[in-house]
N, C-alpha and C positions, 0 to 999 in steps of 0.2 A: 315823348314817352311818359306814360302814367307812372306814378310811384307805385301804386297798387292797382291791379286789374284782376277781376274774376270773369272768366269766359265760360258761360254755359255749365256752371258747376251744380252738380246733383249730389246730394248727401243722404245716406240711409243709416238708420240705427238698426242693429241687430240683423242687417242684410234684408230687412223687411220694410220697416216703417220709413217711408220717403219724407224727409224733413224739409229739404229745399229742392226745387225742381228747375234746374236750368238757370240759375241766377247769374246775372252779368252786371257788373258795376265797376266804376273806376274812381280812384282818388288821386287828384293831381297834386304835384309837389306844391306844398305851402297852402293847400286849400283846406276848408272845413266842410265836411259831408255828413249828412244826417241819414240814417236808415230808419224809417218810421213804420209803424205798424202795431197792431193789437197783440195781445198775449197769444203765444203759440204760432205766430205768423212765420217764425224762422229767423228772427233777428239774431238771437244769441247763438244759434247754429252757425250762422254766417260768420260771425266773429270768431267762434272756436275753429272753424274751418280755416280761417286766415292765420290764426295764432298757433295752429297745431295741437289743440286740446280736445280733438274728437275721440281719440282712442280710449281714454279713461272711461268714457261714457258709451263705449261700444259703438261709436259712429265711424263712418269712412266715407271718403270721396269716391262715388262710383264712376263719375265722368266729369270732364271739364278741366280747366287749368286756373291755378292761382299763381299769379306772377307778382314779385316785389322786386323793384329796381331792375326790372327787365329780365329776371331770373325765375324759372319755375321752381317753387319752393315746396313742391309736394313731398319730396323725399327728406326735406330737412326737419330736424327735431324742433320742438318748441324752444329750447335754449339757443339753438343756432339762429332761429328766426329773431329772438331778442337781440343777439349780437349783431345781427344785420341792421337793427334799428326799428323793430316792429315790436311794440309792447301792447299788452292787453290788460285793462283795468276791469276786473270781473264785477258782475252784478253782486251787490250785498257787501261791497267794500273789501272784505277779506283781509283786514290788517292783522298783524300779530298782537293780539290783545294783551299778552303778558309782557311785551316789550315796550320801551318808551318810543316816542317819535324818532328820536336820534337812532335808536337801534333798528327800527324799521327801515329807515333810510339806509343804514349800513348794510342791512340784509340784501338790499337791492343793488348795492354798488358793485360794478363789474371787476373791480380790482385792476389787475394789469392790462385788462382789455379797454379800460377807460382812457378817454383822451384828456380828461381833466381830473384834478384831485378831488377826494371826498369832501374836504372842506369847502372847496369852491362850489361844488354842486349842492352841498347842504345849504350853503349860504344863499344860493340862488333860489332853492326850494322855499326856504323860510322868507325870502323877499317877496315871493308870490303869495305865500300863505303865513302872514305874520302872527296869526292866532296859534299856529302850530309852534312857533318859536316860544311863545309864552307858555306853552304846555309841554315843552320838550322833555321834561323830566318826569311827567306823569305817565302812568301805564296807559297805553293806547285803548284798553278796554274801558277806561273811565272818561274818554272823550265823548263828546256829543256826536250824534249821527253825521252832522255837517263837518265837524272836525275830522272824523274818521274818513269821510269821502275826500276831504282835502289831503289827508295823509296818504290815502291810496293813490291820488294823483301825483302828489310830490314824490312818492316812492317810485312811481313809474318813470318820472323825469330824471331819476338817478342813473338810468340806463342810457341816457343821451339819445333818445329816440328820434328817428325820422318820422315816424307815424305812431300816434297814441290812438288806441281804440278804447272806448268807454262804453260799458253796458249799463244802461239805465242809471246814469249818476244822480239823477233828480229823485230816485225812489225813496219815499218816506221823508223827504225833506220839505221844510216850509218854503213857500214861493220866494221869500226874500233871499234865502240861502241859495236856492237854485239860480236866481239871477246874479248873485255874487259869484258863484263858482263858474257859471258859464261866461261871465265877463272875464274872469281870470284866464279861462281856456282861450278866449279870443285874444287876450293879451299875449299869452305864450305863443299863440300862432303867429301873431304879427311881429313879435320881436325876435323870434328865433326861426321862423318859417317852418315850425313844426306842423306837419299835417295832423288833422283830427278826423277820425271816423266815429261818429256819435250815434249809438243806438238808443232810441227814446220812444216812450209812449206819449210823453209830454210834447205833442207836436208843436204847440205854439211856442214853448220855450226854445225847442230846437231850431225852428224856422227863423226865429229872431236873430240867431247867432251864426248860422251856417251859410255857405255860399250856394251849395247845391244839395238836393235831397232825392232819395229814392223811397218809394212806398212798396212794402212787400206784404202780400196777403196769401195765405195758404201755400207758403213756399215759393211764390212766384213774384218777380218784380212787375208790378202793374202800372207804375207811373214813375217818372223821373223828370227833373228840370231844375232850373234856378229856383232857389228858395223863395224869392219874391213871386214868382209865377205860380208856384204851387200853393202858396198862401191864399191866392186869389181864386184858386180853383173851387167851384161851388161844391164839388163832391168832397174835397178835403175840408172845406169849412163845415159842411153838414156832419160828416162822420168822425172828423178828428179835431176840429176847432170849436165845436159846440154851436156853430151858427147854421146858416142856410135855412131851408124850408122847415116849417113846423108841421107835424102831422097830427090831426085830430083822431086819436085811436077810437073814440067813441062813435065815430061816423063810419068806420069801415070794419068789416069782418076780419080781414087779413091785411096785414101790412108787410110788404116785402121791401127791404131796403133797395133803392135804385142806386146802381153803381154803373155809371156809363162806361167805365173802363172794362167792365166785365160783360157788357151788352153785346 
């Protein structure tokens, strides 16, 4: 049984604009999965569908099923989904800038619903992100972009999740920081068997760390497979990894990107 499964999910905003069109994907227990695609492809909408955050943006699931731990979670609220073990790290970090890292972690602690104490979970978070421990008494708004992203992930870990979903964690960060953060995510995955669903435009960084990947375009899943296999695909290399064939634009009047999966 998959930890998370989407089956033919269709989402519309304002009952008119179709954002994702029959998306199906799975995340196995203890795996790391990437959802790749360009801006506007439907990646963030897919995550919000899973975490229950569509309603504030006037979005709704029109058909299909979202299952977590074998249960249909369509009627469960976002807080209920968090208590089940599903947590969403939003794009743009969204830390509480007026609070310290300690207070940010406390804000996410589930209290009586937690299996472990706050001090134990905080110590674990700072062990993964020692840079935060050094800045624990600073206001989060004064942290660097990389430190804020670390704090957003550490805050998510305070909920003791079974699945962590991250929306564009590499956004605006230097490559060396992206590599460091992705390595920490892989370490968390291996040590705690915490599953990860990673939404990324940085296909190279994502494919280097995940086990499996899906490619979404115009609201449709157009390709999926083992990360190592997708990384060798010529279309993925050309359109998402910066390799593949080179086109001489001076020699042609019109150039239309070839995409074998849409042919």
